[in-house]
C-alpha positions in Angstrom: -67.1 34.0 -24.3 -68.8 33.3 -21.1 -69.3 30.1 -19.0 -72.5 30.0 -17.1 -73.0 27.2 -14.6 -76.6 26.1 -14.1 -77.5 24.3 -10.9 -75.6 26.6 -8.7 -78.3 26.1 -6.0 -77.4 22.4 -5.8 -73.7 23.2 -5.7 -74.2 25.8 -3.0 -76.2 23.3 -0.9 -73.6 20.6 -1.3 -70.9 23.1 -0.4 -72.8 24.1 2.7 -73.0 20.4 3.7 -69.3 20.0 4.1 -67.1 21.5 1.5 -65.3 24.8 1.9 -65.9 27.8 -0.4 -62.1 28.3 -0.4 -61.9 25.0 -2.3 -64.1 26.4 -5.1 -62.1 29.7 -5.2 -58.8 27.8 -5.4 -60.3 25.5 -8.2 -61.4 28.5 -10.2 -58.0 30.2 -9.8 -56.2 27.0 -10.8 -58.4 26.5 -13.9 -58.1 30.2 -14.8 -54.3 29.9 -14.6 -54.3 26.8 -16.8 -56.6 28.5 -19.4 -54.2 31.5 -19.4 -51.2 29.3 -20.0 -53.0 27.4 -22.7 -54.0 30.5 -24.6 -50.5 31.9 -24.4 -49.1 28.6 -25.7 -51.6 28.6 -28.6 -51.3 32.4 -29.5 -49.7 32.9 -32.9 -46.4 34.8 -32.5 -45.1 37.4 -34.8 -43.8 40.1 -32.5 -44.9 38.4 -29.3 -47.2 41.3 -28.3 -50.4 39.2 -28.5 -48.9 36.4 -26.3 -47.7 38.9 -23.7 -51.0 40.7 -23.6 -52.9 37.6 -22.4 -53.7 37.9 -18.7 -56.0 36.8 -15.9 -57.9 38.8 -13.3 -59.7 37.5 -10.2 -62.8 39.4 -9.2 -65.9 39.0 -7.0 -64.0 37.7 -4.0 -62.4 34.9 -6.0 -65.7 33.6 -7.6 -65.0 35.3 -11.0 -62.0 34.7 -13.1 -61.5 36.5 -16.4 -58.9 35.6 -19.0 -58.4 37.8 -22.0 -56.0 39.8 -24.2 -55.5 43.5 -24.1 -54.3 43.6 -27.7 -56.8 45.4 -29.7 -56.4 43.0 -32.6 -56.9 39.8 -30.5 -60.5 39.3 -31.6 -59.6 39.5 -35.2 -56.9 36.9 -34.8 -59.1 34.6 -32.6 -62.3 34.8 -34.7 -60.8 35.8 -38.1 -62.0 38.3 -40.7 -63.1 38.0 -44.2 -59.5 38.5 -45.2 -57.8 36.2 -42.7 -58.7 32.8 -41.3 -59.3 32.4 -37.6 -56.6 31.2 -35.2 -58.7 30.4 -32.2 -56.1 30.5 -29.5 -58.4 31.7 -26.8 -61.6 29.9 -28.0 -60.0 26.5 -28.2 -58.3 26.9 -24.8 -61.6 28.0 -23.2 -63.6 25.0 -24.5 -60.8 22.6 -23.4 -60.6 24.0 -19.9 -64.3 24.3 -19.5 -64.6 20.5 -19.6 -61.9 20.1 -17.0 -63.6 22.6 -14.7 -67.0 21.0 -15.0 -65.5 17.6 -14.1 -63.9 19.1 -11.0 -67.2 20.8 -10.0 -69.0 17.4 -10.4 -66.5 15.8 -8.1 -67.1 18.4 -5.4 -70.9 17.9 -5.6 -70.6 14.2 -4.9 
């Protein structure tokens, strides 16, 4: 899954007018951390390995945050297979957090 933000030119110009880029980095880190916790909360638990394998990395000087699982079977659990129904622990967390992030970005642009 990937979240692309269109209108970055407008955001960049608004930020240059008075906002600090550190504010954006902190916001991304905060929302990434919330997404990580939400995915961990929603992950189905059998042995607990899937839940423990969920993690967050911050890249690109703080402008890229990646949340995912290192468990090889995570995509099969999240999206399902023809033999098992999906348990979208990561997908649902992503869509929920995306809305919160977009609302915070809109507040910065005003």
